[in-house]
Each structure stands twice: as C-alpha cells, then as structure tokens.
C-alpha positions as CSV (number, residue, x, y, z in Angstrom):
1,M,-75.8,-132.7,-25.5
2,N,-74.2,-136.1,-25.3
3,K,-70.5,-136.9,-24.7
4,T,-69.5,-136.7,-28.3
5,E,-71.1,-133.4,-28.8
6,L,-69.4,-132.1,-25.6
7,V,-66.0,-133.2,-26.8
8,S,-66.6,-131.5,-30.1
9,A,-67.7,-128.3,-28.4
10,I,-64.6,-128.4,-26.0
11,A,-62.3,-128.9,-29.0
12,E,-63.7,-126.0,-30.9
13,E,-63.8,-123.6,-27.8
14,A,-60.3,-124.4,-26.7
15,G,-58.7,-124.9,-30.1
16,L,-57.8,-128.5,-29.4
17,T,-58.0,-131.6,-31.5
18,K,-61.0,-133.8,-30.6
19,A,-58.6,-136.5,-29.3
20,D,-57.0,-134.0,-26.9
21,A,-60.4,-132.7,-25.8
22,A,-61.6,-136.3,-25.2
23,K,-58.5,-137.0,-23.0
24,A,-59.1,-133.7,-21.1
25,L,-62.8,-134.6,-20.5
26,E,-61.9,-138.1,-19.4
27,A,-59.2,-136.9,-17.0
28,T,-61.7,-134.3,-15.5
29,V,-64.4,-136.9,-15.0
30,S,-61.9,-139.4,-13.6
31,T,-60.4,-136.9,-11.2
32,V,-63.8,-135.7,-9.9
33,T,-64.9,-139.4,-9.5
34,K,-61.8,-140.3,-7.5
35,A,-62.2,-137.2,-5.3
36,L,-65.9,-138.0,-4.5
37,S,-65.2,-141.7,-3.9
38,S,-62.6,-140.7,-1.3
39,G,-65.1,-138.4,0.4
40,D,-63.7,-135.1,-0.8
41,S,-65.7,-132.4,-2.5
42,V,-64.8,-130.6,-5.7
43,A,-65.5,-126.9,-6.0
44,I,-65.2,-125.1,-9.4
45,I,-65.6,-121.4,-8.8
46,G,-68.3,-119.9,-11.0
47,F,-69.6,-123.4,-12.0
48,G,-70.5,-125.3,-8.9
49,T,-69.6,-127.9,-6.3
50,F,-69.7,-131.7,-6.5
51,K,-70.0,-133.4,-3.1
52,V,-71.1,-136.6,-1.5
53,G,-74.4,-136.7,0.5
54,E,-75.7,-139.4,2.8
55,R,-79.1,-141.1,2.3
56,S,-80.3,-142.8,5.4
57,A,-81.8,-146.3,5.5
58,R,-85.6,-146.4,5.1
59,T,-88.5,-148.7,4.6
60,G,-90.0,-148.8,1.1
61,R,-92.6,-150.9,-0.7
62,N,-92.3,-153.2,-3.6
63,P,-94.6,-151.7,-6.3
64,Q,-95.6,-155.1,-7.7
65,T,-96.5,-156.9,-4.5
66,G,-96.9,-154.1,-2.0
67,A,-94.6,-155.9,0.4
68,E,-92.4,-153.8,2.7
69,M,-88.7,-153.9,2.1
70,Q,-85.7,-152.3,3.7
71,I,-83.7,-149.8,1.5
72,P,-80.1,-149.6,2.8
73,A,-78.3,-146.4,3.5
74,A,-76.2,-145.1,0.7
75,K,-73.8,-142.3,-0.3
76,V,-75.0,-140.3,-3.3
77,P,-73.2,-137.7,-5.5
78,K,-74.7,-134.2,-5.3
79,F,-74.1,-131.1,-7.4
80,S,-74.8,-127.5,-6.3
81,A,-74.7,-124.9,-9.1
82,G,-72.7,-121.8,-8.5
83,K,-74.0,-118.3,-8.8
84,A,-72.4,-117.7,-12.2
85,L,-74.0,-120.8,-13.7
86,K,-77.4,-119.9,-12.2
87,D,-77.1,-116.4,-13.6
88,A,-76.1,-117.7,-17.1
89,V,-79.1,-120.1,-17.2
90,N,-81.6,-117.4,-16.1
C-alpha cells in the first residue's frame, strides 16, 4: 500500500474527504518525526512504539575495493509492534 492508497483507505474508514485524510496523515507523520528528532518516543496503545535507537561506530569494508572504512555512529528510528498489531497479523 502506498501513500495515496493509505489516504484513500483512511478517508473511507473515517468518513472524511481525501483532502482531510491527507492532512491528518501528514500531521501524524510530522508529529511523530518531530518527537523522534527531539529524542522522545511515541507509543500508540494497541499499535506500537516508535523510538530512537543508537548505532555505534564500527569498521566496515568498501565492497568495490575491499578497503577498510570507518562507519560513524548514528541515531536510527525503530518501531516495536504492539500486541494487538501482532495478533491481527497472525
């Protein structure tokens, strides 16, 4: 499902226009992004939790040349599915 299909599904499920559903989706994504960028986590009961994880620096290899290179530490977004979502999928 791509973004357009998701907006259509939200509009149909909630009885909104597609424009309103698109605004709601954009606001949700923007709010989650802002929360994660400030270091907070976002927990949606029954769905899951978005949080920021730490990836430490490490040594890697360039696949073309085989030369070693340093990969810097990074913060990465993570999602943990909630029990209700896991049960719905299974």
